[in-house]
GUTORPA-873075 format. One record per residue (C-alpha): residue in three letters; z, y, x. Coordinates in steps of 0.1 Angstrom, whole numbers, plus 5000, padded with zeros to 4 digits. Layout:
<atoms>
ALAZYX;...
</atoms>
This chain:
<atoms>
MET623229519445;GLY620729599468;GLN618629329460;SER614529409460;PHE613329089474;LEU613728719458;LEU612628389476;ASP613328099477;ILE613727809501;SER614427469491;ILE614927179513;PHE615626789503;PHE616926529522;GLY616126139517;ARG619626079531;SER622826179522;LEU624526469534;VAL628126339526;HIS627926199564;GLY625926269593;LYS625126569615;GLU622626759590;LEU625427009580;ASP626627069616;LEU622927129626;PHE622227399598;GLN625927559608;SER624127599647;LEU620727749627;LEU623328009606;HIS624528099637;SER621828169654;GLN619228289625;MET621628499609;PRO624428639629;SER625628889608;TRP625228769577;SER627328449589;SER629728669606;GLY631528679570;LEU630528339557;LYS632828179531;VAL632127919501;TRP632028119470;ARG634228019442;SER634028249408;TYR637728129402;GLY638628289434;MET640228079461;ASN637028159488;THR637127909516;PRO636028129551;ILE633927929579;ASN633928019612;VAL630327939625;SER631327959660;MET633627669657;SER631527319654;GLY631927139621;THR633627419601;LEU630927409576;ALA630727009570;GLN634827029566;ALA634827349541;VAL631827159519;ARG632526769521;ALA636726799525;PRO637126919483;ALA634626679473;VAL636226379490;ASP639826469478;ASP638226489443;ALA636326169447;ASN639425999457;SER641826119427;LEU639026009406;ARG638825679422;HIS642925619421;SER642925719381;TRP640325479372;LYS642125189387;SER644625239359;ILE642925319329;ASN640425049311;ASP637325229314;PRO634125009305;HIS632025249322;ARG633825349359;HIS631525079377;LEU629025379372;LEU630625629399;PRO633125449421;GLY634125769437;ARG631025879443;VAL631526169464;HIS629326489452;CYS629126859445;SER627327179447;GLU628927459470;GLU627827839469;LEU627827989501;ARG627928399509;GLY627928599536;ALA629028969549;ASN626229139531;SER624229059501;SER621128979517;LEU621328589514;ILE622828299490;ILE622927979501;ASN623627659479;ILE624627299492;ASP624526989470;ILE625726719486;ASP625726339473;ASP626625989481;PHE623125899465;ARG619826049477;LEU618226059440;LYS620226169411;PRO619826139374;VAL619326429356;GLY618926339316;GLU615826159316;ILE614326229353;TRP615726169390;GLY616526499412;TRP617326489447;GLY621226439454;ASN621126629488;ALA619926989490;ILE619927309509;SER618827629491;VAL618527939507;GLN617928259480;VAL616428549501;CYS617428899482;ARG616629159506;ALA613229299522;ARG614729279556;ILE617128949572;GLU618929039602;GLY616729329608;LYS613329159605;PRO610829159575;SER611928889552;VAL608728719553;LYS608328699589;TRP612128569588;SER611228299561;TYR608728139573;ASN610728119607;PHE613927959592;PHE611727769571;LYS610027619603;LEU613227579624;THR614927399594;CYS612227169588;GLU612327089628;LEU615827059633;LEU616726869601;SER613626679590;PRO614126689552;VAL611926439536;HIS610226759513;ALA610827119514;PHE609027449499;ALA609327829498;ASN608028049473;MET608628359456;ILE610828299427;ASP608128419397;GLU605628169419;PHE607827889407;HIS608328019371;SER604928009367;LYS604427669379;ASN607327489366;ILE609527719343;PHE609127649303;GLN609927879279;LEU610127849240;ASP612227989213;GLY614828099237;SER615227789258;VAL614227719297;GLN613627399312;ALA612127319346;ILE608927109342;GLY607526879368;VAL610726829387;ASP610926459384;ARG611126339418;SER609925999410;ALA606826129396;SER604926369415;LEU605726689440;SER606526959415;GLY603727159427;LEU602027339460;TYR603827699468;TRP603427939496;LEU605227729521;ASN605327329521;TYR607227049546;LEU605726719536;GLY608326459553;ARG607626089562;PRO607225909526;TYR604726169516;CYS602926159551;GLU602325759543;LEU601725809506;ILE599026069510;GLY597926009546;ARG599126219575;ASP595326259585;ARG594526409551;LEU597126619552;MET596526769586;THR592826849574;ALA593727009544;PRO592027369540;ALA595327539537;SER595727879557;LYS597827719583;VAL598527329588;GLN601327189615;GLU602926839625;ILE606326919627;GLY608526619636;ALA607326329612;GLY606326529585;VAL603526799581;MET603827189572;ILE601027339552;SER601227739545;LEU598927859515;ASP598628229530;ALA600328439551;ASP602528649526;PRO604128489497;ARG603728759473;SER599928709471;TRP600928389451;ASN599328539420;THR595528649436;PRO592528459432;GLU592228429467;TYR595428219473;GLN594828029440;MET591527889446;ARG593027759485;GLU595727609465;GLN593427419443;GLN591027339473;VAL594127169486;ILE595527009458;ASP591626859453;HIS591826759491;ILE595126559492;GLY594426459457;ARG595626569422;GLN597426229418;PHE600126359436;VAL601226699422;PHE602326829389;ASP599927049370;ARG601827249339;TYR598127229326;ASP597726899324;PRO601826759322;THR600726409312;LYS598526309336;ARG599026019361;THR600726069389;VAL602125909421;ALA605225949443;PRO606725739470;ASP608625489461;PHE612125549462;GLY613725219448;LEU614725379416;PRO615025229383;THR613125369355;LEU615425589331;VAL614725499298;PRO616025689264;PRO618325679248;TRP621125599272;GLY622525359250;ALA619825149260;ARG620125109296;TYR622925189318;LEU622825279356;LYS625125109382;ALA625625199412;VAL625624959445;GLN626524979481;ASN624424819506;ASP623724879543;GLU621925209537;GLY624725379513;TRP624725369477;SER622025319453;TRP621025299417;GLN620524979396;ALA619524939361;THR621524719337;ASN621624609303;ALA624324769278;SER626024419278;GLU627124379313;
</atoms>
């Protein structure tokens, strides 16, 4: 319905969004950068019971997203006390959810993931537990060209929220680098956050852990279209227009940037088994099959983390 431009903005956090001010800050961005769209903001659920959000009132976004997840976690924590479940230590009242936001028109769709854990197990890989994704669905947003709006929104979000990693790309670009299809099955590849960056895209923000791993000076001297230091991280743009992703010039620049920062840090679908390096997020190795190793949730001063345990524990 009126969708003619499909670009994704993906923002990942190295801390939990269950607490803190990040959702309040993001609400302020919604109010200032998409006033028309956010005037009809709601948590959208396919089964109904949509929750309207008044972005002009402080704290309403955080309340709408967090409250149902906290209620569910409290109910589950209470029920586990009354049953003999040998695996209840794995998720001790963990607060986590994924909520979709829709506005007054179909120009944007936003998804927010919150989790007590910074990273979460997804099958045999580690994925970010806390993320905000924005799908740009029209050629103009709030009266502005989508490319210009997306660039400014991406930059403002990184400045205000200081994510650990973020990127923006046409959906086709991500599919070309990270989607594998065979015999009707579809699988995302290269998205193990404990192994490497999933790729380089139109816009990229590498936060503190990646600056420490790769080197801030090396990132700042990347031969990209534009490089900016933003807070604790570095923003790298490969081109002025995300729709150029499949041109020879764009792809040549992309490879030059990867060569410069180090191929060991970036997933390559044409060399998927190469040895790669990622920041140390203190994660145990996920060893298949699941029966060979369990994960245990442990709380410390910084929140929740995962530990591997033997099957006998």
